[in-house]
C-alpha positions as CSV (number, residue, x, y, z in Angstrom):
1,M,93.6,129.8,52.9
2,I,91.3,131.7,51.3
3,R,88.7,129.2,52.5
4,R,90.1,130.2,55.8
5,L,90.0,133.8,55.5
6,R,86.2,133.7,54.4
7,G,85.6,131.5,57.4
8,S,86.9,134.0,59.8
9,W,85.3,137.0,58.1
10,R,82.0,135.4,58.4
11,K,82.6,134.7,62.4
12,I,83.7,138.2,62.8
13,L,80.7,139.6,60.6
14,L,78.3,137.1,62.8
15,V,80.0,138.5,66.4
16,A,79.4,141.9,64.9
17,V,76.0,141.3,64.1
18,A,75.4,139.8,67.5
19,L,76.6,142.8,69.4
20,L,74.4,145.2,67.4
21,A,71.6,143.1,68.0
22,L,71.9,142.6,71.8
23,P,70.9,146.0,73.0
24,Y,67.4,145.7,71.0
25,L,66.9,142.1,72.7
26,L,67.6,143.9,76.0
27,I,65.1,146.6,75.8
28,P,62.1,144.6,76.3
29,V,64.0,142.8,79.1
30,Y,64.6,146.1,80.7
31,A,60.6,147.0,80.6
32,L,60.2,144.6,83.1
33,G,59.8,146.5,87.0
34,F,62.2,144.0,88.5
35,V,65.0,143.8,86.3
36,H,67.6,146.8,87.2
37,P,70.0,147.4,84.7
38,V,73.6,148.1,85.5
39,S,75.7,150.6,82.7
40,T,78.7,150.2,81.0
41,L,80.6,152.6,83.3
42,M,79.3,150.3,86.1
43,L,80.7,147.0,84.2
44,R,84.1,148.9,83.7
45,D,84.2,149.5,87.5
46,L,83.5,145.9,88.4
47,V,86.1,144.6,85.3
48,T,88.7,147.0,87.1
49,L,88.0,146.1,90.4
50,Q,87.3,149.5,91.8
51,G,83.7,148.4,92.5
52,Y,81.0,150.9,92.8
53,D,77.7,152.5,94.7
54,R,74.7,151.8,93.5
55,R,71.2,151.3,95.3
56,W,68.3,150.9,93.2
57,V,65.0,152.9,94.0
58,D,61.6,152.8,92.4
59,F,60.5,155.9,90.4
60,D,58.0,156.7,93.4
61,D,61.0,156.5,95.8
62,I,62.6,159.4,94.0
63,A,61.4,163.2,95.4
64,P,59.6,164.7,92.4
65,V,61.8,167.8,93.0
66,L,64.5,165.7,91.7
67,V,62.8,164.7,88.7
68,Q,61.6,168.2,87.9
69,S,65.1,169.3,88.2
70,V,66.7,166.6,86.0
71,M,64.4,167.3,83.2
72,M,64.6,170.7,83.3
73,S,68.7,170.6,83.2
74,E,68.9,167.8,80.7
75,D,65.8,167.7,78.7
76,G,62.9,170.0,78.8
77,Q,61.1,168.1,76.1
78,F,61.2,164.4,77.4
79,C,57.3,164.3,77.5
80,A,57.0,165.4,74.3
81,H,59.5,163.8,72.0
82,D,59.7,160.0,70.8
83,G,63.2,159.6,72.3
84,V,64.9,162.1,69.9
85,D,64.6,166.0,70.0
86,W,64.6,166.1,66.4
87,N,64.4,169.9,66.2
88,Q,67.2,170.3,68.1
89,M,69.0,167.4,66.1
90,R,68.7,169.3,63.0
91,G,70.2,172.6,64.8
92,V,73.1,170.6,65.5
93,V,73.9,168.9,62.5
94,N,73.2,172.3,60.6
95,D,75.9,174.0,62.6
96,A,78.2,171.0,62.1
97,L,77.8,171.5,58.3
98,Q,78.8,175.1,58.4
99,G,81.7,174.4,60.5
100,E,80.3,176.1,63.6
101,A,80.7,174.8,67.4
102,T,77.5,172.4,68.1
103,R,75.4,172.4,71.1
104,G,74.6,169.4,72.9
105,A,71.0,167.8,71.8
106,S,71.5,164.8,74.0
107,T,67.8,163.7,75.5
108,I,67.3,161.6,78.3
109,P,66.7,158.4,76.4
110,M,70.0,159.3,74.2
111,Q,71.7,159.4,77.6
112,T,70.1,156.2,79.1
113,V,71.1,154.0,75.8
114,K,74.5,155.7,75.5
115,N,74.9,154.8,79.6
116,L,73.4,151.1,79.3
117,Y,75.0,150.1,75.7
118,L,77.7,152.2,74.7
119,W,80.8,154.3,75.6
120,N,81.5,158.0,76.6
121,G,83.0,160.4,74.2
122,R,81.8,162.2,70.8
123,S,82.0,160.3,67.6
124,F,79.7,159.9,64.7
125,L,79.8,156.3,65.2
126,R,78.3,156.3,68.7
127,K,75.7,158.6,67.9
128,G,74.7,156.8,65.0
129,L,74.2,153.8,67.4
130,E,72.7,155.7,69.7
131,L,69.5,157.2,67.7
132,P,67.7,154.5,66.6
133,L,68.6,152.7,70.2
134,A,66.9,155.8,72.0
135,V,64.0,155.4,69.7
136,A,63.3,151.8,70.3
137,A,63.7,152.4,74.0
138,D,61.1,155.3,74.2
139,V,58.8,152.8,71.9
140,V,58.9,150.1,74.4
141,W,59.4,151.5,77.8
142,S,56.9,153.6,79.3
143,K,58.7,157.3,80.2
144,R,58.2,156.8,83.8
145,R,60.2,153.5,83.2
146,L,62.8,155.2,81.0
147,M,63.1,158.1,83.8
148,E,63.7,155.6,86.4
149,I,66.3,153.6,84.5
150,Y,68.1,156.6,83.8
151,L,68.3,158.3,87.3
152,N,69.3,154.8,88.7
153,I,72.3,154.4,86.4
154,A,73.5,157.8,85.7
155,E,77.0,158.6,87.5
156,W,77.2,161.3,90.3
157,G,80.9,160.7,90.9
158,P,83.7,158.4,91.0
159,G,82.0,154.9,91.8
160,I,78.8,156.5,92.6
161,Y,75.9,155.4,90.3
162,G,72.0,156.2,90.7
163,I,69.9,158.8,92.5
164,E,70.1,157.1,96.1
165,A,73.6,156.6,96.1
166,A,74.4,160.5,95.0
167,A,72.2,161.4,97.6
168,Q,73.3,159.4,100.2
169,H,76.9,160.4,99.2
170,H,76.5,164.3,98.8
171,F,73.5,165.0,101.1
172,N,73.6,162.1,103.5
173,V,69.5,161.9,102.8
174,P,67.2,159.2,100.8
175,A,66.5,160.2,97.2
176,K,62.7,160.8,98.4
177,K,63.9,163.4,101.0
178,L,65.7,165.5,98.8
179,S,65.2,169.5,99.0
180,R,64.6,171.6,95.9
181,R,68.0,173.0,96.4
182,Q,70.0,169.6,96.7
183,A,68.2,168.6,93.7
184,A,69.0,171.2,91.5
185,L,72.6,170.6,92.7
186,L,72.7,166.9,91.4
187,A,70.8,167.8,88.1
188,V,73.6,170.5,86.9
189,S,76.2,168.1,87.8
190,L,75.0,165.4,85.9
191,P,77.0,167.0,82.6
192,N,80.6,166.7,84.4
193,P,79.9,164.5,87.7
194,I,83.7,164.2,88.5
195,D,84.5,167.9,88.3
196,R,81.2,169.3,89.5
197,K,80.6,168.1,92.9
198,A,76.9,168.9,94.3
199,G,77.9,168.2,97.8
200,K,80.6,171.0,97.4
201,P,79.3,173.5,95.1
202,G,81.5,176.4,93.6
203,R,79.9,179.7,92.5
204,G,79.3,178.6,89.1
205,L,77.8,175.2,90.1
206,K,75.4,177.1,92.6
207,R,74.5,179.7,89.6
208,L,73.7,177.1,87.4
209,A,71.6,175.6,90.4
210,S,69.5,178.6,91.3
211,L,68.3,179.1,87.5
212,I,67.1,175.2,87.6
213,E,65.9,175.3,90.8
214,R,63.6,178.2,89.4
215,R,62.4,176.2,86.1
216,A,61.8,173.2,88.2
217,S,59.5,175.0,90.4
218,R,57.5,176.0,87.1
219,S,57.6,172.6,85.3
220,G,54.3,171.4,85.7
221,E,53.2,171.1,82.3
222,Y,56.4,169.5,81.2
223,I,56.2,166.6,83.4
224,R,52.4,165.4,83.0
225,C,53.9,162.3,81.2
226,L,55.4,160.7,84.6
227,Y,52.7,162.2,87.3
228,D,49.4,162.0,85.7
């Protein structure tokens, strides 16, 4: 009996190690431009037979105004950090230790690896897995590749993944033809794309979009790593 238990625990441990190692093994594979990764949410929709709409587009086929808007809305220091904004992260940790409400400190690399490998919802376990994966992805992938993957797997509505499907669904235009206003609306809908509908924005979403639109118009210095 003891031997069987030991054997079972060894198998469980090996499976756990394999699952932890798999994302790191996939990171160099996903660095290849012809590979089009899918997210855990896409896999969920496939398994539950819901299906999804995702049409991969290369980075150069995405309107720069969309890239600018997403950076200004989601991660203004994208070009400066190494996958994790440690200054923001320290602030979150300090707030948590003091019992204060914590603010978001998730970078685009963190959101990308979360979408690719992990799950939604707040937990220290997920965050602990997310941080080293984000750093590893930022080391292996170029900033352009990181942004390309993020914009092609982000959710923009029920069953709507990636910027091409989102642009077509919400505005009936391809991703390369998005206007600055449309780009801003899509960017500010990202934190909650189920309730925030870019194609049918409420008053609050319009106000946020106006703010991001102004920031995006002044984002030249922030996006050099993507367009230099």
